C-alpha positions as CSV (number, residue, x, y, z in Angstrom):
1,M,66.5,106.3,111.7
2,K,68.7,108.6,113.0
3,I,72.1,106.9,112.6
4,F,75.6,108.5,113.7
5,V,78.6,106.6,111.2
6,Q,82.2,106.6,112.9
7,S,84.9,106.0,110.4
8,S,88.3,105.6,111.0
9,V,91.1,107.5,112.0
10,F,93.9,106.7,109.9
11,L,92.7,107.7,106.2
12,P,90.3,110.1,105.2
13,T,87.0,108.4,104.0
14,P,87.1,107.5,101.5
15,S,90.9,107.2,101.1
16,P,92.4,108.4,97.7
17,G,94.6,105.2,98.0
18,A,94.7,101.7,99.3
19,G,91.8,102.0,102.4
20,A,89.5,99.4,102.0
21,V,88.0,100.2,105.4
22,E,87.1,103.8,104.8
23,Y,86.1,103.1,101.2
24,L,83.2,100.5,102.8
25,V,82.5,103.3,105.6
26,A,81.7,105.7,102.7
27,K,79.7,103.3,100.5
28,L,77.7,102.4,103.7
29,T,77.0,105.9,104.9
30,Q,75.4,106.9,101.5
31,G,74.0,103.8,101.0
32,L,71.9,104.5,104.3
33,A,71.4,107.8,103.5
34,G,69.9,106.8,100.4
35,R,67.5,104.6,102.0
36,G,65.9,107.5,103.8
37,H,68.0,107.5,107.1
38,D,69.5,111.0,108.7
39,V,73.0,110.0,108.8
40,T,75.7,111.8,110.3
41,L,79.4,110.7,109.5
42,F,82.4,111.1,112.3
43,A,85.7,111.1,110.1
44,L,89.1,112.1,109.4
45,G,89.9,115.3,108.1
46,G,90.0,115.4,104.4
47,S,87.4,113.1,104.2
48,D,84.4,114.0,101.2
49,V,81.2,112.0,101.1
50,P,78.7,114.0,99.2
51,G,75.0,113.5,100.4
52,V,75.5,113.1,104.3
53,K,76.3,115.2,107.1
54,L,80.0,115.3,107.7
55,I,81.9,116.1,111.0
56,T,85.8,115.6,111.1
57,V,88.9,115.7,113.5
58,E,92.0,116.9,112.1
59,P,94.5,114.2,111.0
60,Q,96.8,115.3,114.5
61,G,98.1,113.1,117.0
62,S,97.9,109.9,118.2
63,P,95.1,107.6,116.5
64,A,93.7,107.1,120.4
65,A,93.8,111.2,120.2
66,R,92.0,111.7,117.1
67,E,89.3,109.2,118.0
68,A,88.8,110.9,121.2
69,G,88.4,114.2,119.2
70,L,85.7,112.4,117.3
71,V,83.7,111.7,120.3
72,M,83.7,115.0,121.8
73,H,82.3,116.1,118.3
74,M,79.5,113.4,118.6
75,T,78.9,114.5,122.1
76,A,78.4,117.7,121.0
77,E,76.2,116.8,118.3
78,A,73.9,114.6,120.4
79,V,73.0,117.5,122.4
80,S,70.7,118.7,119.8
81,A,70.2,115.8,117.8
82,Y,70.8,112.5,120.0
83,P,71.1,109.4,117.2
84,D,69.0,106.3,117.1
85,V,71.9,104.0,116.7
86,L,75.8,104.2,116.5
87,F,77.5,102.4,113.5
88,D,81.1,101.8,114.8
89,H,83.9,101.5,112.5
90,S,86.7,102.6,114.8
91,L,89.5,101.1,116.7
92,T,88.1,101.1,120.3
93,Q,84.7,101.8,120.4
94,L,85.4,104.7,122.8
95,A,81.9,106.6,122.0
96,Q,80.0,103.1,123.4
97,K,81.8,103.6,126.6
98,V,81.3,107.2,126.7
99,F,77.4,107.4,125.6
100,G,77.0,104.1,127.7
101,P,74.3,101.2,126.6
102,D,71.6,103.1,126.1
103,L,72.4,104.0,122.9
104,P,72.1,101.0,120.5
105,A,75.5,100.1,118.7
106,V,77.1,97.9,116.0
107,S,80.7,97.4,116.2
108,M,81.9,96.6,113.1
109,S,85.3,94.8,113.2
110,H,87.5,95.0,110.1
111,G,90.7,93.3,110.8
112,M,92.4,91.7,114.3
113,A,92.5,94.3,116.8
114,P,90.7,93.0,119.5
115,L,87.1,94.4,120.4
116,S,87.0,96.4,123.5
117,P,84.7,94.8,126.5
118,W,82.2,97.2,126.5
119,A,81.4,97.1,122.1
120,R,78.1,95.9,121.7
121,N,77.0,93.9,118.7
122,P,79.9,93.0,117.1
123,A,79.7,92.0,113.5
124,F,82.4,90.9,111.1
125,T,83.4,90.5,107.9
126,S,83.0,86.9,107.4
127,R,82.2,83.9,109.3
128,H,85.9,83.2,109.2
129,H,86.7,86.4,110.7
130,S,84.1,85.9,113.7
131,R,85.9,82.4,114.5
132,L,89.3,84.2,114.3
133,H,87.8,86.6,116.8
134,G,86.7,83.6,119.2
135,R,82.9,84.4,118.5
136,P,81.8,81.7,116.0
137,E,77.9,82.6,116.5
138,A,78.9,86.4,116.0
139,Q,76.7,88.6,113.4
140,V,78.5,88.9,109.9
141,L,78.2,91.6,107.6
142,Y,80.0,90.8,104.5
143,N,82.3,93.2,102.5
144,G,80.8,94.6,99.2
145,V,81.9,96.8,96.5
146,D,79.8,98.9,94.0
147,V,79.4,96.8,90.9
148,D,77.9,99.2,88.7
149,A,81.2,101.1,88.9
150,I,83.5,98.2,87.9
151,P,83.6,97.6,84.2
152,L,83.7,94.2,82.8
153,G,86.4,92.7,81.0
154,P,86.4,91.2,78.0
155,P,85.8,87.1,77.3
156,A,89.1,85.0,78.5
157,R,90.2,84.6,74.7
158,D,90.6,88.5,74.5
159,R,92.6,89.2,77.7
160,Q,95.9,88.8,78.1
161,Q,97.2,85.3,79.1
162,R,98.9,86.6,82.6
163,L,98.4,86.5,86.2
164,V,98.3,89.3,88.5
165,W,98.8,89.6,92.3
166,A,97.5,92.6,94.1
167,G,97.5,93.6,97.8
168,R,99.9,95.3,100.4
169,I,103.1,93.7,100.1
170,L,103.0,92.2,103.7
171,P,104.8,88.4,104.6
172,Y,101.1,87.4,105.7
173,K,99.8,88.3,102.2
174,R,102.7,85.8,100.8
175,P,103.1,87.4,97.4
176,H,106.1,85.3,97.3
177,V,104.1,82.2,96.8
178,G,102.2,83.8,93.9
179,L,105.6,84.0,92.4
180,D,106.7,80.7,92.7
181,W,103.0,79.5,91.3
182,A,103.9,81.9,88.3
183,W,107.3,80.7,87.6
184,E,106.9,76.8,88.0
185,S,104.0,77.2,85.9
186,H,105.7,79.3,83.4
187,R,103.0,82.0,83.5
188,P,103.3,85.9,83.5
189,L,102.8,87.7,86.4
190,V,101.9,91.6,87.3
191,L,102.4,92.2,91.0
192,A,101.1,95.2,92.0
193,G,100.2,97.0,95.8
194,P,102.5,99.2,98.4
195,I,105.5,97.9,99.9
196,V,104.7,98.2,103.6
197,D,107.4,95.5,104.9
198,A,110.5,96.6,103.1
199,D,112.5,93.7,104.6
200,Y,110.6,91.3,103.6
201,F,110.1,92.6,100.1
202,R,114.2,93.2,99.7
203,R,114.4,89.1,101.1
204,E,111.5,87.4,99.5
205,V,109.5,89.2,96.8
206,E,112.7,91.3,94.9
207,P,115.0,88.2,94.3
208,R,111.7,86.1,92.8
209,V,110.9,89.3,91.1
210,R,114.3,89.5,89.5
211,R,114.5,85.6,88.7
212,A,111.6,85.6,86.6
213,H,112.1,88.6,84.7
214,P,110.9,89.7,82.5
215,L,107.8,87.4,82.7
216,A,107.2,89.1,86.2
217,E,106.6,92.5,86.5
218,Y,106.1,94.6,89.9
219,R,104.4,97.6,89.3
220,G,104.1,99.4,92.4
221,E,101.1,100.9,94.2
222,L,98.5,101.7,91.5
223,S,95.7,103.8,91.4
224,H,92.1,101.9,91.8
225,D,91.2,102.6,88.1
226,A,94.9,101.3,86.9
227,L,94.1,98.2,88.9
228,L,90.8,97.5,87.9
229,A,92.1,98.2,84.2
230,L,94.5,95.4,85.2
231,F,91.8,92.7,86.5
232,R,90.0,93.3,83.1
233,D,93.0,92.6,80.9
234,S,94.5,89.5,83.1
235,A,93.4,86.0,83.0
236,A,93.4,85.5,86.7
237,L,94.2,87.0,90.2
238,I,96.2,84.7,92.3
239,F,95.1,85.3,95.7
240,T,97.8,84.0,98.3
241,S,97.0,85.6,101.9
242,D,97.6,83.0,105.1
243,E,94.6,82.6,107.4
244,S,95.1,85.6,109.1
245,E,93.5,87.4,106.4
246,P,89.6,88.0,107.2
247,F,87.9,88.5,104.0
248,G,90.1,89.6,100.9
249,I,87.9,92.5,99.1
250,V,90.7,92.2,96.1
251,M,88.6,89.0,95.0
252,L,85.4,91.3,94.9
253,E,86.7,93.6,92.4
254,A,88.5,91.3,90.5
255,M,85.7,89.1,89.6
256,A,83.5,92.0,89.2
257,S,86.2,92.9,86.4
258,G,85.2,89.0,85.1
259,C,88.6,88.1,86.2
260,P,88.5,84.6,88.0
261,V,90.5,83.9,91.0
262,L,92.9,81.2,92.6
263,A,93.2,80.8,96.3
264,Y,93.8,78.3,98.8
265,D,90.9,76.3,100.0
266,A,91.5,78.1,103.7
267,G,90.5,80.9,105.5
268,A,86.9,83.1,104.0
269,N,88.0,82.0,100.3
270,P,85.3,79.1,100.2
271,E,82.5,81.8,101.4
272,I,83.8,84.4,98.3
273,L,84.5,81.6,95.8
274,L,81.0,80.4,95.0
275,A,80.0,78.4,92.0
276,D,82.5,78.4,89.5
277,V,84.3,81.9,89.8
278,G,87.8,80.4,90.1
279,R,89.2,77.6,91.9
280,L,90.2,76.4,95.5
281,V,93.2,74.4,96.4
282,Q,94.3,72.3,98.7
283,N,98.4,73.0,98.3
284,D,101.1,74.0,96.1
285,E,101.2,71.8,93.3
286,E,97.2,71.9,92.6
287,A,97.7,75.4,92.0
288,V,100.4,75.4,89.6
289,Q,98.8,72.4,87.6
290,L,95.6,74.3,87.3
291,L,97.3,77.6,86.0
292,R,99.7,75.3,83.6
293,E,96.4,74.1,82.5
294,G,94.8,77.6,82.2
295,F,91.4,77.0,84.4
296,W,90.3,80.3,83.3
297,P,87.9,79.5,80.3
298,A,85.4,77.7,82.6
299,S,85.0,81.0,84.4
300,P,83.0,83.2,82.5
301,P,83.5,87.3,83.2
302,I,79.9,87.3,83.3
303,L,79.3,84.7,85.7
304,C,82.0,85.9,88.2
305,R,80.2,89.5,87.9
306,N,77.0,88.4,88.4
307,I,78.1,86.2,91.4
308,V,79.5,89.3,93.3
309,S,76.3,91.5,92.1
310,Q,74.1,88.8,93.7
311,H,76.2,87.9,96.9
312,F,78.3,91.0,97.6
313,G,76.9,94.1,95.8
314,M,77.0,97.3,97.8
315,D,72.9,97.4,97.9
316,H,73.3,93.9,99.4
317,M,75.5,95.1,102.1
318,V,73.9,98.5,102.8
319,E,70.4,96.4,103.0
320,S,72.3,94.2,105.6
321,A,73.9,96.5,107.7
322,E,70.2,98.4,107.8
323,A,68.6,95.0,109.6
324,L,71.5,94.8,112.4
325,L,71.4,98.6,113.0
326,T,67.4,98.4,112.9
327,R,68.1,95.0,115.2
328,A,70.3,97.0,117.9
329,V,67.7,99.3,118.4
330,A,64.9,97.0,119.1
331,E,66.8,94.7,121.3
332,V,67.4,98.3,123.4
333,L,63.8,99.2,123.4
334,T,62.4,95.5,124.4
């Protein structure tokens, strides 16, 4: 198939920092090309995805203006090489409105921005995500990670017996809850991630870090390699996001590193924490008790990694995406 892939216009694809959407689009694009498809990627200037044709728009103006610029490039490219299908990761699905319903498309939602009325064949990152959008019967394309690119850490007994929390510092991700769990269970904790909501950080996070110092430490935003190294040398990841979180790809990266996860039994977490790769808890008291006991020896690193490889490996995600795109083409042709 000749596939047009439209990435986001917020960060380059992939992003050098925190940009899960752009990372996934880059991996999907390369994976589809690797399966023999003719792929053209439309993305923000500064993008670099070897092995595929890349057309970019400069990072100037509003997101809407950037997206309109990409769509202009798309229409120009389609004159000489019309696509069989569009894999749309954009914010407003403008290309689908411009090209019309004769162009097969899959609309991939990565967050909580509403899909446009003209968006076709919506796909979500989890069953929970589809329910958040009020579309429980929609297609699901689970996020994936490149397991082979993530080194496996040592057995639990050879790791530092500390906890790690990783993500953007935002109220709905609730790092303050993770700090409370660590404090009440008397466990050391490393907190890592960019401060997105400075007021929330000053009000809820910073005082808890000071309270628990030196057991609690905030390391700021880490490089991807440094974050993976932190996972490899920690006893467990604690994941505390509320139910507005569509997926939680950080859990996959931790588990692929051999680091088990403790999370609420809510949201998409039960779809991700399969078998014995961690623990799901009903409340804070249960979480604190499991941390006091040290649940992680029951989750061997190789088991955590194998579960990710079997269910959330990038090859599996690419294969599933290919099936969605093929189905979209077949529906227009019939």
